[in-house]
N, C-alpha and C positions, 0 to 999 in steps of 0.2 A: 440650522441654527441651533446651539446649542449652550447651556453652561454660561448662561449670563451674569457678569458681576457687576459691582455698583458700585464704587468706594467713596461717593461725593462730588466727585470729579470728573473720574474716568469713567464709562460704562464699556466693557470688556467682553465680548464672546466667543465663541466657536463658531467657525464655519466651516465644516467640512477638516481641512487640515489648516486651517490658516486661523489666527489669534487676529482679532477686528477689534481695535481700542478706537472709541469716538470720547472726545474731551467736550469741554463746554465751549470750545469756542468752534466755530462753524467747520473746522478741518477733522479729515478721519485719517487715521493712522492703522497700516496693518503692517502684519512680515510673515511667511509662508514658513510653515515648520517641516521639519523633516517628514517625509513617507511615512506612514504611521498605523500599518495594517492591523495592530492591535487596538488600535484606542488612542484616543487625545481626551486628557485632563484639563481642566482650567482651575485652580485654586479657588475657595470660597472668597476670597480677598481680591482674587484677580492678578495678585502680584506672581504668580508661576504657573506655568504649564508643563504638563509632561506630555512627552511621546512615548508610544510603545512599538519601536520599527521590527522589523523579522530579525534581528542579531541578536535576539537573546539580551538585551539591555533595555532600560528604562533610561529616557533622557529629561531632564531637570532645564526648564529653559525660563530667565529672567526675561517678564514680557515687557517691564520698562525700556529695559537695556538691548531687547530684542536678541540675545543672544544664548547660546547652551553654556549651562555653569556647573553640569554637575553628569555624568553618564553613571548609572548604578546597573547591577545586575540583575539580570529577572526580568522577565516578560511575562506578560497574564492578566493580571491586574494591578493597578494602582486607585487609592485611594486619598483623599485628602481628609486631614481632620478640620472641624468647622474653624478652628482659629486661622488655617493656611499655615501652619508651622511644622505640621508632620505630616508626613507621608509612609502610607503604608503599599508595602510593594509584595506580591503573591506571586512566585513562579508558578509556570505552568506544573513545571516537575517538582517543584521543590519548596523553600519553607517561607512563611512569610514573617517579612522583616519591617520594622517600623524606624525611620529614618527623621532625625531632625533636622529642618532645613536651614536653620538657623547656624549651627555649626558643622554643618553636613558631617554629621557623623549616625550614626547604625547605633538604638537604645535598646534594639534586643531583636531576637532571630527565634522563633518557634515551629514546629511542624503544622501542618496545614490539619485542621481537624479531620480526623476519619480517612488520612492521606491523599485525598485527593482536592484539585481544585474548589474553590468554591463557588456558589452561584452567585454571591453577593455579601458586600462586606460594607460596613456605616460606624460612624464613630457615632456614641453618642451625642448631643448638643455640647454637656462641657468637656467633651474630650477624654473624659475619665474611664468610657469603656468600649469596647470595640464589639461590634455583633457582627457573626459570619453566619453565614446561610449554606448548607449545604444540602444536596440534593441525592439523596443515595440511588431512590430506584426514580423508573418513567413513571407511568400512570399507573395505577394513584401514585402518586409523586409522595415518598417517604423523605420529609425533610428532619434536618438536625439545626436548631438555634443556639451557636455557640456564646454564649458572653463570655469577652477577656477583658484581663486589667490593662487597661493602656498604658498604664506607666512599666509593668514589668512583663506583659506576654504570657502573665498566668491565667490558663483556663480558671473560670469561675463556676459555669454552671452550662448544662445543657440541654433542651427543652425537644422533647421528640416531638411532630407533628405531622400528619399526614393529609393532602389533599385527595377528593375523590378523581377517580378516573374520567377522563374525557372519551367520547365516544366520536 
């Protein structure tokens, strides 16, 4: 069980590749998402789910309506903004793209920092900045933390850090 969300009425969580919804009445609803070997994510507000199947796409699901609503290019990573209205997709071998879920439009596309898939991506709470972590080497791990303006996709700053080796 992962990605638990509560909107005041419905409790939603992921159980493997299934979104489970519990409402305040004693009944439970669920529906099965498509097979997603590259991962499944639930938006912070529980409205959307994304699956990343092995066909180089990212599929957006409307959880309340229990249906696919949008198929995006790219498979690799997907990260929701805390507001749940934007989705960052990162292709394994291509760019990072920020999508507006309400208008279904691409907001910006930018190359991956250092030309390789990031180890992680995270929006700040206010949604204004995106932090991208890239591991450039094995142990000792050489990391780059890149701050990106989430409105424009422009790189703001990069911090280099190193973790000790593992024996």
